[in-house]
C-alpha positions in Angstrom: 4.6 112.2 83.9 8.1 111.0 84.8 10.0 113.5 86.9 13.7 113.7 85.9 16.4 114.3 88.4 18.8 117.3 88.1 21.9 116.7 86.0 25.2 116.7 87.8 27.9 119.0 86.6 30.8 117.1 84.9 34.4 117.4 85.7 35.2 119.0 82.4 32.5 121.7 82.9 33.8 122.6 86.3 37.4 122.8 85.0 36.3 125.1 82.1 34.2 127.4 84.3 36.7 127.7 87.2 39.9 128.0 85.3 41.5 125.5 87.7 43.5 122.5 86.7 41.8 119.2 86.2 44.0 117.7 89.0 42.9 120.5 91.5 39.2 120.0 90.7 39.6 116.3 91.1 41.1 116.7 94.5 38.2 119.0 95.6 35.5 116.6 94.3 37.2 113.6 95.9 37.7 115.6 99.2 41.5 115.0 99.2 43.9 117.0 101.4 46.1 119.8 100.1 43.5 122.2 98.8 42.9 125.7 100.1 39.4 126.3 101.6 38.9 129.2 99.2 39.5 126.8 96.3 36.9 124.4 97.7 34.4 127.2 98.1 35.0 128.4 94.6 34.3 124.9 93.2 31.2 124.5 95.3 29.8 127.8 94.0 30.6 127.0 90.4 28.9 123.6 90.7 25.8 125.2 92.2 25.7 127.7 89.3 26.2 125.0 86.6 23.5 122.8 88.0 21.1 125.7 88.4 21.6 126.6 84.8 21.1 123.0 83.7 17.9 122.8 85.8 16.4 125.9 84.0 17.4 124.7 80.5 14.7 123.3 78.3 14.5 119.6 77.7 14.9 116.7 80.1 17.9 116.4 82.4 19.9 113.2 82.6 19.0 111.3 85.7 21.5 109.9 88.1 21.3 107.6 91.1 22.2 109.0 94.5 23.3 106.5 97.1 22.3 106.9 100.7 24.9 105.8 103.2 24.3 105.8 107.0 27.2 106.4 109.5 26.7 104.9 112.9 29.0 105.8 115.8 29.0 104.5 119.3 31.2 106.2 121.9 32.3 109.5 123.2 30.4 112.7 122.3 33.6 114.6 121.6 34.6 112.3 118.7 31.0 112.2 117.4 30.9 116.0 117.4 34.1 116.2 115.3 32.7 113.6 112.9 29.4 115.5 112.6 31.2 118.8 111.8 33.3 117.1 109.2 30.2 115.6 107.6 28.4 118.9 107.5 31.4 120.6 105.8 31.6 117.9 103.2 27.9 117.5 102.2 28.4 119.2 98.8 31.5 117.2 98.0 29.8 113.9 98.7 26.7 115.0 96.7 29.0 115.6 93.8 30.2 112.0 94.2 26.6 110.8 94.0 25.9 110.0 97.6 24.5 111.5 100.8 25.4 110.6 104.3 23.4 110.5 107.5 24.7 110.2 111.0 23.3 108.2 114.0 25.0 108.6 117.4 24.9 106.1 120.3 26.4 106.2 123.8 28.8 103.5 124.8 26.2 101.8 127.0 23.5 101.8 124.3 24.1 98.4 122.8 20.4 97.5 122.6 19.5 100.8 121.0 22.2 100.4 118.4 21.2 96.8 117.7 17.6 97.8 117.2 18.6 100.6 114.9 20.7 98.3 112.7 17.7 95.9 112.5 15.7 98.5 110.6 18.3 100.6 108.7 18.5 98.2 105.8 15.1 99.5 104.5 16.4 103.1 104.3 20.0 103.0 102.9 22.5 101.5 100.5 25.3 101.1 102.9 26.4 101.4 106.5 29.6 102.7 108.0 30.0 101.8 111.7 32.3 102.6 114.5 31.1 100.7 117.5 31.8 98.1 120.2 32.6 94.7 118.8 29.7 92.8 120.4 27.9 89.7 119.3 24.6 91.5 118.8 26.1 94.2 116.6 28.0 91.6 114.6 24.8 89.6 114.0 23.0 92.7 112.8 25.8 93.6 110.4 25.9 90.0 109.0 22.2 90.3 108.3 22.6 93.5 106.4 25.3 91.9 104.3 23.0 89.1 103.4 20.6 91.7 102.1 23.3 93.1 99.9 23.8 96.2 102.1 27.4 97.5 102.0 29.0 97.4 105.5 32.2 99.2 106.3 33.8 99.5 109.8 35.9 102.5 110.6 38.2 103.7 113.3 37.5 100.5 115.3 37.0 97.1 113.7 34.4 94.4 114.1 34.6 90.7 113.2 35.9 90.2 109.6 32.8 88.3 108.5 30.6 91.1 109.8 31.8 93.8 107.3 33.1 94.1 103.7 36.2 96.0 104.8 37.7 98.2 107.5 38.9 101.8 107.2 41.2 103.5 109.8 44.6 103.9 111.2 46.7 100.9 112.2 45.9 100.8 116.0 48.6 98.4 116.9 51.1 100.7 115.2 49.5 103.6 117.2 50.1 101.7 120.4 53.7 101.0 119.4 54.1 104.7 118.7 52.9 105.5 122.2 55.4 102.9 123.6 58.2 104.5 121.7 57.4 107.9 123.1 57.2 106.5 126.6 60.5 104.6 126.2 62.4 107.5 124.8 61.1 110.0 127.5 61.6 107.6 130.4 64.8 105.8 129.4 66.9 107.7 132.0 64.9 106.0 134.8 66.0 102.6 136.1 62.3 101.8 136.8 59.4 103.8 135.4 55.7 103.4 136.2 53.0 104.3 133.7 49.3 104.5 134.2 47.5 102.9 131.3 43.8 103.9 131.0 41.9 101.1 129.3 38.2 100.9 128.5 36.2 98.1 130.1 34.1 97.6 127.0 34.7 95.9 123.7 36.3 98.4 121.3 38.7 96.5 119.1 40.8 99.7 118.5 41.6 100.0 122.2 42.5 96.3 122.4 44.9 96.7 119.4 46.5 99.8 120.9 47.1 98.1 124.2 48.6 95.0 122.5 51.0 97.2 120.4 52.0 99.2 123.4 52.6 96.3 125.7 54.5 94.3 123.1 57.0 97.0 122.2 57.6 98.0 125.9 58.3 94.3 126.7 60.7 94.0 123.8 62.6 97.3 124.1 61.8 99.0 127.5 61.4 96.2 130.1 62.1 98.7 132.9 58.7 100.4 132.3 55.8 99.0 134.3 52.2 99.5 133.3 49.4 99.9 135.9 45.9 99.6 134.4 43.1 102.0 135.2 39.9 100.4 133.9 37.0 102.7 132.9 33.6 101.6 131.8 30.9 102.9 129.4 32.8 106.2 128.9 31.7 107.5 132.3 33.7 110.7 132.8 33.2 110.9 136.6 34.2 107.3 137.2 37.3 107.8 135.0 38.2 111.0 136.9 37.9 109.3 140.3 39.8 106.1 139.2 42.7 108.1 138.0 42.7 110.3 141.1 42.9 107.2 143.3 45.9 105.9 141.4 47.8 109.3 141.3 47.2 110.0 145.0 48.3 106.5 146.1 51.2 106.2 143.6 53.3 109.4 143.6 55.9 107.4 141.6 53.7 107.4 138.4 55.8 109.0 135.6 53.5 108.9 132.7 49.9 108.4 131.6 48.7 106.7 128.3 45.0 106.9 127.6 43.9 104.4 125.0 40.4 105.7 124.8 40.3 109.4 124.2 38.5 110.6 127.4 40.7 113.7 127.7 38.6 116.1 129.7 38.2 114.0 132.8 41.7 112.6 132.7 43.3 116.1 132.3 41.2 117.4 135.3 42.5 114.5 137.4 46.1 115.2 136.5 45.8 118.8 137.3 43.7 118.3 140.5 46.2 115.8 141.9 49.3 118.0 141.3 50.9 115.9 138.6 51.3 118.6 136.0 54.8 117.3 135.1 53.4 113.9 134.1 54.1 112.7 130.5 50.6 112.5 129.0 49.9 110.7 125.7 46.3 110.5 124.4 44.2 109.8 121.3 41.7 111.7 119.2 41.8 115.4 118.2 38.8 117.4 119.2 38.3 120.9 120.7 39.0 119.7 124.2 42.3 117.8 123.4 43.4 120.6 121.1 43.1 123.1 124.0 45.0 120.7 126.3 47.8 120.3 123.8 48.2 124.0 123.5 48.3 124.3 127.3 50.9 121.5 127.5 48.7 119.3 129.7 48.7 116.6 127.0 52.2 116.2 125.5 51.4 114.0 122.5 48.2 113.2 120.7 47.9 110.2 118.3 45.1 110.6 115.9 43.9 110.5 112.2 42.7 113.2 109.8 38.9 113.0 109.9 38.2 114.3 106.4 40.7 111.8 105.0 39.0 109.1 107.0 35.5 110.0 105.8 36.7 110.2 102.2 38.2 106.7 102.5 34.9 105.4 104.0 32.9 106.8 101.1 35.4 105.4 98.6 34.9 101.9 100.1 31.1 102.2 100.2 30.9 103.4 96.6 33.3 100.6 95.4 31.2 97.9 97.1 28.0 99.4 95.7 29.5 99.2 92.2 30.2 95.6 92.6 33.9 95.9 93.4 35.6 94.6 96.6 38.0 97.0 98.2 41.0 95.8 100.2 40.1 94.1 103.5 42.0 96.8 105.5 42.2 100.3 104.1 44.7 102.2 106.3 44.5 105.9 107.1 47.8 107.6 108.0 48.6 108.1 111.7 49.1 111.6 112.8 51.3 112.5 115.8 50.5 115.9 117.2 52.1 118.1 119.9 51.8 121.7 121.0 53.6 123.0 117.9 51.8 120.7 115.4 48.0 120.7 115.7 
């Protein structure tokens, strides 16, 4: 006996049952911004009821193919936690779109573990979305997946162009330029200004692009601003804390801090412990830690991207590739600039 899969509710059925406009239901199903949470809950309940009714109706249900996409993220726990929360809240929406998403998390220093995982994931999924260090080993694994017709999308931080079908994320050079503009406008009254630039000692393309954008704009428009690098490695919080403390204690003339990497907890602790509460502090990535620091005015500006919008764009790209279409090579997600009053 052939087991038939449960029929998915159609857009027209959801519109008729909910009384909502077609445009609103479409925004909910495609996980687009601008929809009230109560509206999303209403649509989810109606879909569940429609599919329950269809499942109990006599006769075979129309089958549909559900794609399995795997998200792999290498880096800070804070960002991975935010991504995991967003995934959990969007499970039903992605199911309506005909796919399910898994999440695999790796620390910054787990290159070998990530590489081994990518070597076997092709047996279990239709596509991979990856945010990881741009290493040779990872690139080779991704190229092997592409040769096996597995969709590969990089997001937030890019890899080599021939190791993925497309990239999704904010323009990181523009993000670095945004930080430079903020630094320049705040420090323009100083004849010479010194800024501590926290860079990651490992190969994240996003961090490299942010640094290039920041340095280029400062050189062009604000040559009086000097950058002093603080190199951190493998997302080690204690090493980052100590490195920044050493600079702040030895250089009382530091006027600002720009963190390219998003390690906000240890950096904020160093700023506070070293008595530099007046320091202009620009950072990346919105998570519970950075949100609290923004409200407390420890961090002045946060440059980030809307995670549900990012995830939706990732799924869009994976579905397009699986249907035989080639999305744009670069699929930008809008940059968000947050402060205490806009979180």
